[in-house]
N, C-alpha and C positions, 0 to 999 in steps of 0.2 A: 504493499500499500504507499502510495505517495504521502510525504508529510505535508502539513498544511500549507506551508509556503515553498514547496519544492518547485523548481523551474527547470524548463528545458529551453535553451537558446533564449533566455530572457523573459519567457512567457510562462505564467503559472500553470501547472498542470491540472489543479484542482478547479472545477468548473463553477464552483459555488460563488456567483456574482464576480467571476474573475475579470471580466471586462472592465468593470468600473474600477475595481482594485488595481489592476495592472495599468489602467490608463492613468491613475494618480501616481503610480510608481514611475511611469514614463515621463509625467511632468516633473516630479522630483529630479529624476536623472537629468533632464534637459536643464533645470535650473543649476544643478550642481556642475555641469559642464560649462555654463555661462559664467558661473561664479569665478573660475579659474582663469578667465580670459581678460586681457586689457583691451578692450575696444578702442581706448583713446591712442594705443600704439599701432593701430591698424588703419590703413585706408580703407575707403569703401570697397575697393577691388579686393583687399585681403579679406574683409568681413564677408564678402559675397562667396569667396572660396569656401570659408568655413561653413557658411550656411549651407552650401550645396553639398559639400563633402562630408561634413560630420553632423550638424544639427538635424538635417532632413533625413539622415540615415538611421538615427536613433530609433524610431518607431517602426521601421520597414517590416521586420520579421513579424511583429505582433499585429500590424495591420493586414498582414497575408492571411492571418487565421481568425482574427477577431475584429469586432467592430469598435472603434473609439468613439464614445459620445461626442456630439457635435460641440458640447460646451467645452470639453477638455481640449478639442482640436483648435478652437478659437483662442484658448488661453496659450496654447504652444505656439500658434502663429503670432499672437501678440508679443510674446517673450523674443521671438526671432526677429520680428520687425523693430522692436526696441534695440536689440543688439546692432541691427544694420544701421539705424539712423542716430542712435544715442552715442555721445563721445564718451561719457563715463557713467558708471553704474548709478551714481546719485543724480546726475543732472536729468532735467526734463528734456523732452525731445519733441521736434516737430516733423511730421512726416509730410514731406512736400510732394511726394508721389505715393499714391494709394497702393496698399499691399496687392490688390487684385490687378493692378497695372504692372507691378513688378513681376508677377507670376504669369504674364503673358509671354508667349515666344518672343525671341530676340527680334526677329524679323517683323514683329508686329508692335513694337514699342515696349517690351518688357525685358527682363533679365533672365528669363527662362527658369525662374525658380519654380518647383513644383508646389502646387496647392495640395494640402494633406488630404482634404476630404475626396477630391476625384481620384487622387492616387491611391488612397485606401481602397476605394471601390474598384479601381483597375487591378489591383492585387487580388482582391476577394473575387473578381470575376474570373481570375485564372482558375480558382476552385469550381466555379460553376461550370466553366468550359470542360473541365475534366470530367464532370458528372454527366453533362449534356452530351459529349462526344463519345461516352461509353468506355472510358478509360479502364484498364485492367487492374487498376491499383486496389490494394486491400480496402482502403478507406472509402473508395467509391462503391465498392460491393457491400460494405456495412451500410452506408447511407442508402443505397438502393433497397436492401433488405429491410431497412426500418421505415423508411419515409414513402417509398413508391414502388413496392413490390407488386407485380402484376399491373400496374398502372401506366408505368412510363414516367419519365422524368417531367414531360410537359403537362401532364395530367395531374401531378401532385399538387396538393393544397396544404394550407396552413391548418392544423388541427389542434385542439385543445392539448396542451402538454408538450408540445414540441420545443425544441431548443430555440433560443434567440438567433444562433448562427443559422439554423435552418429557415426560420422565418425570413431572415435577411437574405438568403439563397432565392427564395420564392419570389421575393420582391425584385431582386436584380435579374432574375431570369428572364423578364419581359424586355430588358435591354438588347437581348441577342436576337429577338424577333425580326428587328429591322436591320440586323448586321450581320447575319449568317444566312447561307442558303446551302441547298443540297446539290452537289455534283452528282447527278444521276447516272448510273450505268445501266443495270437491268431494272432498277427500281423496286426489287423484291425486299430490300432492307428498310425501306421508308414507309412507315404506317401512315396512311393518308389522313386519318383524323387525330393522330397523336403525335405528329411531329411537323414543325413548320417548313413547308416544302414549296410554297408559293407565296407571293406578296399579299400581306393583309390576312395571313392565315390566323384562324382563330380556334381554340379548343372547342370542339363539340362536347358539351357536358352531358347531353342526354344520349350519346351514342350507346348503343348496346355493345355487350362484350364481343359479339361476332364483327360487328362493323368496326370495332377498334382494330381488329386483325387484319383488316382490308389493306393491302399495300398499294403503292402507285404502279406496280406492274400488274395488278388485277384490274386497273382502270385503262389499260393500254392494250390494244390489239397489234401485236407484232407482225401478225400475217399481213395486215393492211397498212401498217405503219401509221396509225391513227388512234386518237384516244376514242374510248367508249363513252360518247357523250351523254346518252340516256341514263347510264348507270352513274356517270359524274354528277348530272344534275340532281338525281334522286339522293346522292350522297353529300355533295358540296353546295348544292343550290345553283341557281342560274349564274349570279355573280362570281362565285368562287370558280365554276367552270370556265367562264370567260376569261378570268385572271390566268388560270393554267394554261389554256389554249394559246393565249396571246404572249406569255411571258416565260414559260417553262420549256427548256428543251426537251424534246423526245427522248424517252429511254432508249438505250442501245445495248443490245446483248453481246457483250465482247468477252471472250475468255480471258480471265485474269483481272478483269476490272470490276470493282465494287462501288457501291454507293458511298459518297463520302460527304460529311458534314464540314463545309469550309468557312472560315472567317473571310468576310468580303473585303477586308481592308488591306491584306497582305498577299503578295504573290505566292507564298508558300501555302496559303489557306488556313494556317494555325494562328490562333489568338495569341498575342503577345502584349504584355503589360504597357508597353511603350504606346501601342497603337490603340489600345483600349483607353489609355489617358488621353490621348490626342482626341479621340472621337467624344468622351465624355465632357472636356473641356471646350467652352466656347470661346472662339478667338475672332471676334469681330475685327474686319480689317481697318487700319487706320490709314486713311487716304492722304496723300500730300507731304508725307514725312520720310525722308530717305533712311530709315532705320538700318537698312542692310548695309550701308556703307561703313558704319562705325565699327561694324563686326567683321567685315571683310578686308577692311584696310590693314595691311601687313606692318609688323614691327612697331606698333604703337605701344607705349608704356601702358600697363593695365590701368593704373590710376587715372590716366588721361582719357582712356577709352571711356571709363565709367563717368568721368566728368563729361565727356561729349554727350553720353547717353543722358545725363542729368539737364545738360543744355537743352537738348531736343525736347525733352519731356517737361520741359519748364520747371525743373525740380531743385534750381538753385536759390539761395535764400537773398535773392535780389530785394532791393529796398520795396520795389513796387509790388512784389510778390508777397513780401512779409506785411506790407500794409493791408492788403486784402484779408489778411488772417489775424493780424494784430493791428487794429487802427491807431493804437498809441505810437506806432513806429511810422515816421516820416517816409513818403514814398520817393523824396528827394535823393538825387545822386549825392554821395558823400564828397565826390571830387569837384564837381562845379557847382553844386548847390542851387541849380536853375532847372535842370529837366528832372522828369521821373526816371528813376532808373529801371528801365526795363531791358530785355535782353541786347537789342541792337543798340541802344544807347552805351550800355556798359562796354561792349566788346568793338563797336565799330564807330559810332557817331559822336561819342565824347571827344573833344579835341585832342586830348593826350592819346587816346587809342588811334585815332587817325594817324598821327605822327609815327606811332610804332609800326603800323602796317605800311606807311609810305617809306620810312627810312630803313625798314628791316630787309631781310634777305630775299622777299618775296616782291617788294615794291608795289603793294596793292593800293589802288585809290578806291575809297569806299563811298564816294558821292553818289553814285548811281545803283547802290546796291537795293535789292528789295527790302521792304520793311519787315518781312517775315524770316526769322533766322534759318528755318529750314530751307527755304528757297534761297537764301543767300550762300548757304553752305553748299548746296547742289550747284549754284552758278560758279561759285569760285573754284570748287575742286574738280569740275567736269574735264577741265583742260590740264590739271596737274599731273605731274608723275609721282611715283610712289614716294620719293624722297622730299618732294614739295609739299605733299599731303602732311608728312611727319612733321615738317618745319610748321606748316599752317596750324596744325593741332597743338603744337608744343607753344606756338605764340598765344593762342587762346588761353592756354594754361597760365602762362606767365603774366598776361593781362588779369586774370583772375586773382593770382597771388599778390599782385601789385595792388589791385581794387581792396583787398582784404587788408593789405598793410596800411593803407590810408583809412579804412574804415574803423579799424580796430586797434591800430597802433600809432594812430596820428602822424603816419610817415608822409613825406611828399611823394607825388607821382612824378617820376623821373623816366621820360620816353627814352632817352639817351642810355641810362643805365639798363633798361629793359632790353634794348636793342643789342646792348654788349652781351648782356647774359644769354641771349637768345644765339647770338653769333658764336659765342664760347660753346655752347651746347652743340651747335650744327658742326662746328670744327671737330668735335670729339666723337659724335654719334652719327653724323650722316657722311658716307663714303662718296656717294655720286653728286652730280650737280643738280641744283634745284631749278626746276623749270617753271619760270613765272607764268601765271595764268593768262596773261595777254600776249605771250609769245608764241 
């Protein structure tokens, strides 16, 4: 007998309210891990690596066999978001980009961080796939004998006394109806009323035992190579029959080929957690922003790459952005005290920034740039080579550091000193020649 708190790979072996207790243990483990880290010693790029590689891997095994309560998931994501944005453990933090945005794909404006809820569902769906595809594993046979013996997986239902894991299995089962299909061979392995084999298939609750045994092969006349329409209408109805005849390939009896249940989103036909997660997560496309560029540009310093992402996501603590969130903060630029500090003013239209761009290695004139930063970025970099893009991005970074020195350390903004610093970096880090955007 297992002891009360005995575990296997971090999960409790006892089932007495184990999901709730184990979820609390995961939360404590996450807090303990964060306690030993100094976020003030890490850039956002460094914190992002720890979030993806360490923090989000802590609950993976448990989520593959149990369901974490939504309240615990929210607390875990809140702790991770605080670590990403907050400089010290005691300081307050302001999230300038929502966690939902951060969890979007990189080509769609996010950082590619996994959302725990859909990722847990994608892991759990792996178990559902094993049961649904008739895996020969021992635990699948045990579940079949306990929950859907003589009924079939798709006809099984929640009954009083079933475990929370099985109830969740039944809820998640419907996800596969729209995402799997049968690759028919002879059709003798597919039960017409008990397995989803055509679009909008539904379980026929009132089917008799004899009707449940009818296979797709029984509905097809191999001699004439056509469907038995009258029998299909009697069994599936007019609408179901029309869907079969218009969308399902006719069975073909070929020696060595068998009917196969396939996942519709991979070439192999097998369900994967990655593909399941991508289907579960909704990623509405963000138009007009060149997200793909900042991830495909080569040899960028990681912290500069994340800085560019924050720029495009309007996630920098510029005075104008901070004023919208905290009205006591002035929206005025700390350097000129005349204009509101929005993105284009800070990095291009402020007179000191203009001087840096014109005197610098790229010799850029900013007078005719678009007012939108994403459009300006695309316009300026479309004719640059790889080395010029690196210099361009590093110039933005140095302008940001100089801006912060004025705002928080009361230093003077010195365009000449900034250009010298950029030139020194170019001589050390850039081997080739930088192609100016107007050449």
